[in-house]
C-alpha positions in Angstrom: 155.7 121.7 67.6 154.6 123.6 63.8 156.9 126.6 65.1 159.8 124.4 66.5 159.3 122.0 63.1 159.7 125.0 60.8 162.6 126.4 62.8 164.2 122.6 61.9 163.4 122.7 58.1 165.9 126.2 57.8 168.6 125.1 59.2 168.3 121.9 57.6 168.3 123.9 54.9 171.3 126.3 55.8 173.1 122.7 56.0 172.7 121.8 53.0 173.2 124.9 51.2 176.8 125.3 53.4 177.8 121.6 52.8 176.6 122.5 48.1 179.1 125.9 48.8 181.8 123.8 50.9 185.3 125.2 51.1 188.3 123.4 53.3 189.0 125.2 55.6 185.0 125.4 56.7 185.1 121.7 57.3 185.7 121.2 61.3 182.5 123.8 61.6 180.6 122.2 59.5 180.9 118.8 61.2 180.5 120.6 64.5 177.5 122.3 63.5 176.1 118.6 62.1 177.1 117.4 65.4 175.3 119.6 67.5 171.9 119.8 65.7 172.1 115.4 65.4 172.4 115.8 69.2 169.8 118.5 69.4 167.1 116.0 67.9 168.1 113.5 70.0 168.1 114.7 72.8 164.3 115.6 71.3 163.6 112.0 70.9 165.0 111.4 73.8 162.2 114.0 75.3 159.1 113.0 72.9 159.6 109.2 73.9 159.1 110.6 77.3 155.9 112.0 76.9 155.0 109.0 74.7 155.2 107.2 77.9 153.8 109.8 79.7 150.4 110.0 77.5 150.1 105.7 77.6 150.1 106.2 81.7 147.2 109.4 80.9 145.7 107.0 78.6 145.6 103.8 81.0 143.8 106.2 83.8 141.8 107.6 81.3 140.6 103.9 79.7 140.0 103.5 83.5 137.6 105.9 84.0 134.8 104.9 81.0 132.1 103.5 81.2 132.7 101.0 78.8 135.4 98.4 79.6 135.4 97.4 76.0 136.2 100.8 73.9 138.8 101.4 77.0 140.4 97.7 76.4 140.8 98.8 72.4 141.9 102.6 73.5 144.4 101.4 75.5 145.8 99.1 73.8 145.8 101.2 70.5 148.0 103.8 73.0 150.5 101.0 74.1 150.9 99.3 70.6 152.3 102.6 69.4 154.8 102.7 72.2 156.7 99.2 72.2 159.7 98.3 73.2 159.9 97.4 69.5 160.0 100.4 68.2 162.0 101.8 70.6 164.6 99.6 69.7 164.7 100.4 66.5 164.7 104.2 67.3 168.1 103.0 68.5 169.1 101.1 66.0 168.8 104.6 63.6 170.8 106.4 66.3 173.9 104.4 66.2 173.6 104.2 62.6 173.4 107.9 62.2 175.8 108.3 64.4 178.3 105.7 62.4 177.8 108.4 59.1 178.7 111.0 61.2 182.1 108.7 62.1 181.2 109.2 66.0 182.5 105.7 66.6 182.8 105.5 70.0 178.8 106.9 70.6 177.8 104.7 67.6 179.3 101.8 70.0 177.3 103.3 73.7 174.4 103.2 72.0 174.7 99.9 70.6 175.4 98.1 73.4 172.0 99.5 74.9 170.5 97.6 71.6 172.7 94.7 72.7 171.6 94.5 76.3 167.7 94.5 75.3 168.0 92.4 72.5 171.6 90.5 72.4 170.4 88.4 69.2 169.7 91.7 67.2 171.3 90.8 64.0 170.9 94.7 62.8 172.6 96.0 65.9 175.5 93.0 65.9 176.1 94.0 62.3 176.2 97.3 63.5 178.5 97.1 66.2 180.7 95.3 64.0 180.8 98.0 61.5 181.3 100.6 64.5 184.9 98.1 65.2 186.0 98.1 61.4 186.0 101.7 61.1 188.3 102.2 64.5 190.3 99.2 62.6 189.5 96.8 65.8 189.5 94.5 63.7 189.2 91.3 66.3 186.5 92.5 67.9 184.3 93.4 65.1 184.9 89.9 63.8 183.2 88.3 67.4 180.4 90.1 66.3 180.1 89.3 63.1 180.3 85.4 64.2 177.2 85.8 66.1 175.4 87.6 63.3 176.2 84.7 61.5 175.1 81.5 63.9 171.6 83.6 63.8 172.0 83.9 59.8 174.7 81.8 58.0 174.3 83.8 54.8 173.7 87.1 55.7 175.7 89.4 53.2 176.2 92.2 55.5 178.1 90.0 57.6 180.6 88.1 55.0 181.2 91.4 53.1 182.9 93.2 55.9 184.2 89.4 57.5 185.8 89.3 54.0 186.8 92.7 54.4 188.2 92.1 57.8 190.4 89.1 56.0 191.6 91.5 53.0 193.0 94.5 55.7 194.9 90.8 58.2 196.0 89.8 54.4 194.1 86.6 54.7 193.5 86.6 50.8 192.2 83.1 50.3 188.9 84.0 53.4 188.6 87.5 52.3 188.2 85.9 48.2 185.6 82.7 49.3 183.2 85.6 51.4 183.5 88.3 49.4 182.3 86.3 46.4 179.7 84.6 48.5 178.3 88.2 48.7 179.0 89.1 44.9 176.6 86.2 43.9 173.7 86.9 46.1 170.8 89.6 45.1 169.5 89.8 48.5 171.0 93.1 49.4 172.6 94.9 46.0 174.5 97.4 48.9 176.9 94.2 50.1 177.3 93.4 46.4 178.1 97.0 45.0 180.7 97.0 48.5 182.3 93.2 48.0 183.1 93.9 44.3 184.5 97.0 45.6 186.2 95.2 47.9 187.7 92.6 46.0 188.6 95.4 44.0 190.7 96.3 46.0 192.3 92.9 46.9 193.4 92.5 43.5 194.9 95.6 43.0 196.9 94.8 46.1 198.0 91.8 44.9 198.9 93.8 41.5 196.4 91.2 39.8 195.3 94.7 37.5 193.1 93.4 35.2 190.8 91.3 37.7 191.2 94.4 39.8 189.8 96.4 36.7 186.2 94.3 36.6 185.7 94.1 39.7 186.2 98.2 40.0 183.4 98.4 36.5 181.1 95.4 38.3 180.9 97.9 41.8 180.3 100.9 39.2 177.3 99.4 37.6 175.7 98.5 40.7 176.3 102.3 42.0 177.6 103.9 39.2 178.5 107.4 41.5 180.7 105.5 44.1 183.9 107.7 44.2 186.1 105.6 45.1 186.1 102.8 42.6 187.3 105.7 39.8 189.3 107.0 41.6 191.1 103.4 41.6 190.0 102.6 38.2 192.9 105.5 37.6 195.4 104.2 40.0 195.1 100.5 38.1 195.4 102.7 34.9 198.5 104.8 35.6 199.6 101.4 36.3 199.4 100.0 32.5 200.7 103.4 31.5 197.0 104.1 30.3 197.1 107.5 31.2 194.8 108.8 28.6 191.9 106.2 30.3 193.6 107.2 34.0 192.8 110.9 33.9 189.4 110.2 32.4 188.5 108.5 35.7 190.4 110.4 38.2 188.0 114.1 35.9 184.8 111.7 36.7 186.4 111.3 40.4 186.2 114.8 40.8 183.5 115.8 39.1 181.2 113.2 41.8 182.7 115.8 45.0 185.6 117.3 44.0 186.0 118.6 48.8 186.1 115.0 49.8 188.9 112.4 50.4 188.9 110.7 46.9 187.9 114.2 45.0 190.8 115.0 46.3 192.9 112.2 45.4 191.7 112.2 42.1 192.6 116.1 42.1 196.8 115.4 42.9 196.6 112.5 40.9 195.5 114.7 37.8 198.8 117.2 38.4 200.5 114.1 39.0 199.6 113.4 35.1 199.4 117.3 33.8 203.1 116.8 33.2 202.8 113.5 30.6 200.8 115.4 29.0 202.3 118.4 28.8 205.2 116.5 27.0 202.8 114.3 24.7 203.3 111.4 26.9 200.2 110.1 26.4 198.9 108.5 23.3 195.5 109.5 22.6 194.4 106.4 21.0 194.4 105.3 24.3 191.1 106.8 25.3 188.5 104.7 27.0 188.2 102.4 24.2 187.8 99.3 26.9 
């Protein structure tokens, strides 16, 4: 067991090294390596869970042979508590979340169906199901799960945030602002508040209300200073105001966080687009980050 764990640590360290030294041509290979290792770990967890169940049965049989029934009962209760359905459910929810992070939405949905077959009112399971469906742009289906969450917890920040985002994507501006504003003003979930500010920034950016968009992007960055996409959209917003020096600064910050990510590459493209303006001295240096 120790040798296996050491080997796993080495594999993780090697993956970290590859990601740190990432090159675009290696993207697919690294993605496959992460997916394969994840599936191996998931399968190992399945075997370990089966082993736990077998140990529970062995412990029960052993307890029946003990002379003291009191000791036997305590021993069996301990083993049973360590292999409860709640632990299994938490494992499934965690697996689904990791699959969503890996962008394997179809597999995540399969796992979440198992979660909801065990507990149809599991708030985390319902919320993650909506998130997986949102990422597949199945917004109407996602809303059905979000509504179930809100029936259980009417002020759930995660659900309100995602519902606001769906309304934004569907062009229902008023409802989007209503839902997202509720999340911005709550203190229960900091991450939800971060993304609610970011989504409001996107909404106002799309409506060409640039000053409002900038305000919300900056609020998002107060909660999450490394939110790369917020820097990118701040750069775009400043370009619309012809504040090119400010735009350059935001794109540079975006690229610095991760030059190989989607927004890192988009930021580099915008910097290249602005470069001719810089070379012809059309940027006014007095515009640089005064606000």
